[in-house]
N, C-alpha and C positions, 0 to 999 in steps of 0.2 A: 434368125427365127426358123426353126426347122418345121417343113411341112410334111405330113404323113397321109398317104392314101392307101386304105386297105381295098382289097378286092378278092374274089374267089369264093364268096359265100353262097349260098343256095339251099335248096330242098334235096334231101337224100333220106334214103331208107335206113333204118337201123342195120348196122353192120357194114354200111358203106363208108366211103372216104371222100375227103375234100382236102384241097390245099389252098390255104390262104397266103396271100402276098401283101407286103407292106412296103410301098415305095417311098423312099425319103429324099428330100431335097433341101438345100439351105443350110446343111450342116456337115461336119467332118464325120461321115456316117461310120467310117472303119473305126473310129476311136470311141464310138458311143455304145454303151450297153443299151439293149433293146428288150422290150418284153411284150407278151400278149396277155390281155386280160379279157374277161367276158361278163356281161350282165344278162342275167335271165329275167323274164317278166316278174315284176314284184320282188325281186332280190338286189342285194347290193352287188357292186361291181366286184369281181374276184380276179385274183392273179391266176394265170394259167402256166406260164413258162417264161424264162429269161434267157438271154445268151449275151455274153460279154464281148467286147471288141475282138478278143483273142479266141472266141468260139466256145468258152466254157458255158455249159447249159445247166439249167435247173428246172424242175417240173413240180406242179401240184401233184399230190398223191392220186387225185382223181383222174388224172390223164396219163400218169406215168406209164410207159409200156404201149401207149396207144398214140400219143401225139409226139412229133418230133419238131424241134425248133432249129432253124438253120438261117445262114445269111450268105449273101453273095456281095462282098463289099465292092467288087468291080461294077455291079449294078446298082449299088446302093439300095438294095432290097432284102427284106427279111421273109421269111416263110414259116408256115406252120402246116405240117403235114398231119392230117387227122384221120387215123384209121380206126376201124371197128367202132364206128360213132354210135352212141346211145342217144335215146330220146332226152335224157338228162343233159346232153351237151347243147341243146337248143339254147341260143342266146344270141345277143350282138357281140361280136368279137372286135376288140379294139387293140391297136398297136401303140406303143408308147416309146419315145425316146426318153431314157432314164436319167440323163444329165439335167435336162431342162423340163422334164415332165410334160412334154408336148404329146397330145393325143391326136389320133386320125379321128375320122368321122364315124367308123365302125362299119361292119358288114354283118348281115343277118345269116346266121346258120340255123336251119330248122331240120331236125331229125324226126321222121315219122316212124311210129312203131308198126 
């Protein structure tokens, strides 16, 4: 069973940046497709970005050009670099291992206007 731990969330002003990390253990990380999702207050959880084991990426239209997903297989860690943040990006961000649909506990990102 894979365990995922997110970190790096916080409070930032609009236009600022944050980098989220997702540390994985208990699985063959390098072979796993991974993804980031977020859930804003009163809204359903939504997909943000994905990365395959080989490094191929995909993004939701709402974050394309501002967010970058990456991974370091040697460190069993996935990242989400978030630039030019907007108040609409405020949410709890979750990482997921896509083979077993394992979720982390989430990290809060708050963007003030």
